[in-house]
N, C-alpha and C positions, 0 to 999 in steps of 0.2 A: 698239546691239546688241539692242534690245528686239524687233525683228522675228524675230531668231533664236530668242529665248526663247519668244515667242508661237507661232511655227511648231512648235517642239518640243512645247510643252504641248498644242496643239490636235491634233497628229498622234498623240501618245500617248493622248489622251482618245478620239479617234475610233476607235482600234484596238479598243476594247471592243465596241461594237455592230457594227463591221464584221467582226470575227472571228466573232461569233455568226452573222451573216447569211451569210458565205461558207461556214461549216460547214453551215448549214441548206440552202444552195443546192448543196451537194456540190462546191464548187470547192476541192478538196483534192488535194494532191500525195501520192501513195502511195509509200512506199519501194520502190525496185527496184535492180537491179544497176548502173544508170547514175547513180543519185543518191546523195548523201552523207548524207541524213538517215535516221533509223531509225524514225520514227513519222509517221502521217498528219498533215499540216500544211496549214492553209488558205492558198491563194495569192490574189493580187490585193490584198494589203494596201497596195500603192502608192496605192490610191484615197484612203486617209487622208492621205498626203503631198500629193497633188494638191489635195484640197479645202482643206487647211490653207494651202498655199502661195498658192492663188488668193485666199483671204480676207485673208491678211496682206499680199500685194502690193497689193491695193486699199486696205486700211486704211492702210498705210504710204506707198504711192506715189501714192495718189489715183486718180481716174478721168481718165486721159489716154491719148494714142495709144500711147506706148511701153509702158505697163503693159498696155494692152488687147492689144497684139500679143504680148507675153510670155505673157499668160494664154491667148491663142489657140494659141500653140505648145505650151504646157503641156497644154492640153486635147486638142490634136491628137495629141500623143505618147502621152498617157494613153489616148485612144480606140484608137489603134493597138495599144498593149500589152494593153489590156483585151480587145479582139477576139481577139488571139492567145491570151490566157489562156483564153478561153471556147471559141473555135472552132479554134484551132491553124491559123493561116493558112499557105498554101503559101509557100515561100521567095520565089518570084518576086513575089508580091503584097506581101510585107513589104518587100522591097528597093525595089520601085517606090514604095511609100508613103514610105519613108524618103528616097528620092532627091527626091521632090516636096517633102517637108518641108525637106530640106537646101537645095533651090533657093529655097524661100520665105524661109528664113533669110538666104540670101545677098542676096536682093532687099531684105530689111529692113535688114541691116547695111551694105550697099554692098560693092563688090568689095575684095578684098585687093590693094592697089595695089603694094606692094613688100615685099621680104624681104631682110634682110641675110645675105649669104653670104660668109664669110671676109673680112669687112670691107667688102665691096662691096654697094652698094644696087642690087638688080636690080629695075627697074620693069617687071615682066611681069604686069600684072593678070589677063590671061586665063589664064595658066598657074597663078598662085597661087590664083585663084578656083576653077579647075577642081579643083586639088588640095584646096582647101577643101571642096568638095562631097564628095569621097572621104573626107576626114577626118571630116566630120560623120557620114556613114553608118557609118564604122568605129567612131567613138566610141559611137554608139548600140548597135551590135552587141557591141562588146567589153565594155561594161558589163553587157549581158545575159548574155554568156558567163561573166563573172566573178562573177555572182550565183548562186553554188552552194555557199557555205559560210556558216554562220550569222554574221550581222553584218558580213560582209566588204564587200559593196557599200554598205551604210549607212555604215560607218566611212569608206570611201573618199569617199563623198559629203560627209561632214562635213569631211574634210580638204580636198578640192578646193573646196568652197563657201567655206570659211573663207579659204583662201589667195587664191583668185581674187577673192573679195569684198573682202579687205583691199587687194590690189593695185589694184583698180578704185577703191576709196574714196580711196586716196592719189594716184591719177592722174586725178582729176576725172571719174569715171564713176559718178555716184550711182545711176542706175537699174540698171546692171550690178552694182554693189556690193550693192544691195538684193536682187537676184536671187540672188547668191552666198550672202549671209547667210541668206536665207529657205530656200534649198535645204539649206544646212548644218543649219538648225534642224529642218526636216522630217525629214532623215535621222537627226538626234539623237533626235527623238521616236520615230521608227520603230525605232531601235536598242533601245528598251525592250522591244519585242515580238520583235525579230529576233536579240537577243543569244543566245549559246549557253545552253541549248538553245532553239532558235527555237520560238515559239508561233504565228508568223505570217510568211509569206513575202511580199515585195513583188511577186513575180511579174513578168511582162513589163510590167504596168501601171506598176510602180515603176522597174524597171531601164531600160526604154526612155525613160521621162521623165527619169530621172537622166542617162543618157548624152546625151540630146538637149539638156538644159539646160547640161551641161558643154560640149558642142559650141558652143552658142549663145554662151556666155561667151568661149570661145576665139576664135570667129569675130568676135565684137564687138571683142575686144581687138586682133586683128590688123587688122581693117578700119579701126578708129579710131586705130591707132598707140599704144594705151595699154599693151597686153601683147603682146609679140612671139610668133610661133609657137614660137620656141625656148623661151621662158619657160613657155608653156602646156604644151609637151612635157615640160619638167622637172617641173612640178606633177603632171601625169598619168602620169608615167613608170612607176610600179609596175604599174598596170593595163595600160598600153600595151605594155610589154615582155613581161609574162606572156602576154597574149592574142595579140600579134603573133608572138612566138617559137613559141608552140604552133601557130598557124595555119600558119606557114611550114613547120614540121616535118611537119604533117599533109599539106599540099599536096605537099611534096617526096616523101612516101611514096605519093602518089596517092589519099589518102583524101578523102572529101567534107568540106570544111571546115565546112559548116553542120549536119552531122548530130550528134546527141548523142554525147558521149564523156566520158572521165575522164582527160584528158591535161594539163590545166592544172596548174601547179605545186601550187596549193592542193589539187587533187583527188588528186594523187600523194602529197602529204604525208599527207592523211587516210587514203588507202588503205594507207599505210605505217605507220599506227598513231597519227598525231598526232590530238589532239582539235581540235574546231572552235575552242575558246578559244585553244589554243596557236597555231594558224594565224593567228587574228585578231591576237594579240600580235606575231607575227613581221612581218606586213604593216604594222602600226602602227609598230613600231620601225624598219623600213626607211624609212618616210616621215619619221619624226622625226629619226633619227640619220644618214641618208644623203641623203635628198632635200632636207630643209629646209636644211641647210648649203649645198647647191648653189643653192637658191633665193636665199638671202641673198647668196651670192657673185655670182650673176647680177644681182641688184639693185644691188650695190655696183660691179660692173664690167660694165656693159651691153655693152661692145664684145666681151666674151668669152662672150656668151650661147650662141652656136652651138657653140663648142668645149666649153663646160661641158655643154650638152645632149647632144652626141655622146659625150663621155666618160662621163657618167652612164648613158646608154643602153648603152654597151659594158660598163660595170661591172655593171649589173643583168643584162644578157644573160649575162655570164660567171657570175654568181651563180645565175641561172636554170638554166644548163646544168649547173653543178656539183651543184646540189640535185636536179635531175632524175636525174642519173646516180647519185646517192647513195640514191635511194628504192628501195623493194623492186621487184625485177624481176618484173613479171607483165603479162599482156596486159590493158590497160585500154582498148583502142580499141573 
């Protein structure tokens, strides 16, 4: 676990000079009616995470082809996010870049050959691989969308990195396990700066990298048969359900899904008077008290992974709908 600890320490230490530099460069998010923070806060802090992860991956994994490719993806994701932080890229260019990264990931991991559906093994590699591309792009974007409350994306990164890293470690995937633990450590170190009240935002630099590496872990697990798509869905379910349900509701109303808004559950809760700390505790408790037991059940009864994933998704969607309906009624679009 020392890579996790080292990544956490390095990220936290790098936050000091990086925060000063970002402030001096005027890369600062100003409060407005679409944002949840109340004071100017530097963005782009994900650079600290990226630099720490790259160093730890080389130190712990050595200089080899697998580590080099992971660092390449990390750098590419960070560059895309950083460019968006600085220049605010058009949606079409962001999506094109994300699709190219997703395709490169699929070429690296190999195709997703089969998926278990209601106990049947369906060997449709072209279909599953195509859906894998969509999933990678969506995971990148949804982590970006969910990075809007102090500490939330960082805490989810700790959770996902730890769980996926542990799964990979016990299923003979040492490189993927290292990536998961290093990602968790970097998010832990960044949480020092991003916890309520945040003094530094990870920006797209961090959230795009976080989402992309989560996607790489899930794609690697599915392609190598170590972690099924259903188990990955269970692990990521809190963010996936909130982001996807919000997207579907906005599309159903005819709104542009990619435009800024305040309709995610965490945003509605904050608008309704919840503190960022209270929201953070809520999402952490759902992961620990609801998602973790389902993860353990899926590990114990792998034949039930799909049923458990669908049941958990339905449960979280019902909770999302109830909580949305219970928040203060006001125009947040």
